[in-house]
C-alpha positions in Angstrom: 136.3 107.4 41.2 132.9 108.8 40.4 132.3 111.3 37.6 129.4 113.7 38.3 126.9 114.4 35.5 123.9 116.6 34.8 120.9 116.0 32.7 119.4 119.0 30.9 116.2 118.5 29.0 112.8 120.2 29.1 111.0 116.8 28.8 110.7 115.2 32.3 110.3 111.7 30.7 113.4 112.1 28.7 115.4 113.1 31.8 114.0 110.2 33.7 115.0 107.7 31.0 118.6 109.0 30.9 118.9 108.9 34.7 117.5 105.4 34.6 120.1 104.3 32.1 123.0 106.2 33.7 122.5 104.9 37.2 123.3 101.4 35.9 126.8 102.6 34.8 129.5 102.2 37.4 131.5 105.4 37.7 128.7 107.9 37.2 127.0 110.0 39.9 124.0 112.2 39.3 124.7 115.8 40.3 121.4 117.2 39.2 118.7 117.4 36.5 117.2 120.6 35.0 114.4 121.5 32.6 116.2 124.4 31.1 119.7 125.6 30.4 119.4 128.8 32.6 118.8 126.8 35.8 121.7 124.5 34.8 124.0 127.5 34.2 123.2 128.9 37.7 124.0 125.4 39.2 127.4 125.3 37.3 128.5 128.5 38.9 128.9 126.8 42.2 129.3 123.1 41.4 131.8 121.1 39.5 130.5 118.6 36.9 132.4 116.3 34.6 129.7 115.4 32.0 126.4 116.8 30.8 123.6 115.0 28.9 122.2 118.0 27.0 119.1 118.3 24.9 119.3 120.6 21.9 115.7 121.8 21.4 114.8 123.7 24.6 112.9 127.0 25.4 114.8 130.3 25.8 118.2 129.0 25.0 119.1 125.9 22.9 121.6 123.3 23.9 124.0 124.5 21.2 123.7 128.1 22.4 124.3 126.9 25.9 127.5 125.2 25.0 128.9 128.5 23.6 128.3 130.2 27.0 130.5 127.7 28.9 134.0 128.9 29.5 135.5 125.6 30.8 133.0 123.2 29.4 132.4 119.8 30.9 132.2 116.9 28.5 129.0 117.1 26.5 126.8 114.3 25.2 124.0 115.8 23.1 120.5 114.2 23.1 117.9 115.1 20.5 115.1 113.8 18.3 116.5 115.6 15.2 119.3 114.3 13.0 119.9 117.6 11.2 121.9 119.1 14.1 124.7 116.5 13.9 127.2 118.4 11.8 126.9 121.5 13.9 127.1 119.5 17.1 130.4 117.8 16.2 131.9 121.2 15.3 131.6 121.8 19.1 133.7 118.8 19.9 131.0 117.0 21.8 131.6 113.4 23.0 128.6 112.0 21.2 125.2 112.7 19.7 122.3 110.5 20.8 119.0 110.3 19.0 115.9 109.8 21.0 114.5 107.4 22.1 117.8 106.5 23.7 118.6 102.8 24.5 120.8 101.8 27.3 123.3 100.2 24.9 123.6 103.4 23.0 124.0 105.5 26.1 126.6 103.1 27.5 128.6 103.4 24.2 128.7 107.2 24.6 129.7 107.0 28.3 132.5 104.7 27.4 133.7 107.3 24.9 133.7 109.8 27.7 135.7 107.5 30.0 138.2 107.0 27.2 138.6 110.8 26.9 139.1 111.2 30.6 141.7 108.4 30.7 143.6 110.3 28.0 143.3 113.5 29.9 144.9 111.9 33.0 148.0 111.0 30.9 148.0 114.4 29.3 148.0 116.1 32.8 151.2 114.2 33.8 152.8 115.4 30.6 151.7 119.0 31.2 153.3 119.0 34.6 156.6 118.7 32.8 155.6 121.3 30.2 156.6 118.9 27.5 154.3 117.9 24.5 154.8 114.3 23.4 154.1 113.8 19.7 154.0 110.6 17.7 155.5 111.3 14.3 157.9 109.5 11.9 157.7 106.3 14.0 159.2 108.3 16.9 158.0 110.1 20.0 159.1 113.8 19.8 159.5 115.7 23.0 158.6 119.3 22.3 158.8 122.1 25.0 155.3 123.6 25.1 156.9 127.1 25.2 158.2 126.4 21.7 154.8 125.6 20.2 153.3 128.5 18.2 150.1 126.9 16.9 148.5 123.6 15.8 146.7 123.2 12.5 144.4 120.3 11.7 144.1 119.1 8.1 142.3 116.2 6.5 144.1 113.2 7.9 146.9 114.7 10.0 147.8 117.6 12.2 150.7 120.1 11.8 152.4 121.4 14.9 154.3 124.6 14.2 157.1 125.4 16.6 159.8 128.1 16.8 162.2 125.8 14.9 160.3 123.3 12.8 156.9 121.9 11.8 156.0 118.4 13.0 153.3 116.4 11.2 151.4 113.9 13.3 148.4 111.7 12.9 147.2 112.6 16.4 143.8 114.3 16.3 143.4 117.9 17.3 141.0 117.1 20.1 143.7 115.0 21.7 146.3 117.8 21.4 143.7 120.2 22.8 143.5 118.1 26.0 147.3 118.0 26.3 147.8 121.7 25.8 144.8 122.8 27.8 145.8 124.9 30.9 149.2 125.8 29.5 148.5 129.1 27.8 146.9 127.7 24.7 143.4 128.4 23.3 141.3 126.6 20.7 140.0 129.2 18.3 138.6 127.0 15.5 137.9 123.4 14.9 141.2 123.4 13.0 143.4 125.7 15.1 144.9 125.7 18.6 147.1 128.8 19.3 149.7 129.7 21.9 148.4 132.8 23.6 152.0 134.1 24.1 152.7 133.7 20.4 149.8 135.9 19.3 150.9 139.3 17.9 147.5 140.8 17.0 143.9 140.1 17.9 140.7 141.2 16.1 137.1 140.1 16.2 137.8 137.9 13.2 140.9 136.1 14.3 144.5 136.3 15.5 147.9 136.6 13.9 150.8 134.3 14.8 154.2 134.5 13.0 152.6 136.7 10.3 149.9 134.2 9.6 146.3 135.1 10.1 144.2 132.3 11.9 140.4 132.9 11.9 138.0 132.2 14.7 135.5 129.4 14.1 131.9 130.2 14.9 131.6 127.6 17.6 134.8 128.7 19.4 134.8 132.5 18.9 133.1 133.6 22.0 135.1 131.4 24.3 138.4 132.3 22.6 137.6 136.1 22.9 136.8 135.7 26.6 140.0 133.8 27.2 142.0 136.4 25.3 140.3 139.2 27.3 138.6 140.7 24.2 135.0 142.1 24.1 132.6 139.8 22.3 132.5 140.3 18.5 
């Protein structure tokens, strides 16, 4: 199986280096390369892509701004010469953050992270077909009907899954649960919250309410969440 990727960078030499490295990795296929995010956005309207190597500092629209415009974002590996964007980048749940100049070994490590994520997604899709969420907790596997899940909250070292009847505490990370719940009427509204759309009782431009609890939008997830929920941008 070949995963299609894009390279978006306003520096031609930077694009050439990434393509040179990526063509050595079995399982990747170049779908296109672009010098700015606007051209890439137009391409994505009509083409499916699995992975994007995305520069941060670009004219007109930055890489981080571009991510916020994507409704169903492919996996993202950010590429930049600046370390100071790292914290904001990982708030966007990117696969990795590569500092230029990029070596083949470092790019390969990032691509392997992407492969690992996709492998996990394949397993999750099988589970989603049964509409059952499988959670590891208390040395057991809990089988939870997805229709019973209200919301998911990520804390320091664990995640709480709130259901109609109980709260389950698991050490699975929220990104893994986001993959499992994706496509089954759930929306990620914050780096710490995933919410069942059916369980939402009120929506504002600041957040949503579920079971009388207010859950705020995170800055990186707000526009995508509002679009999914059919609300005007706030």
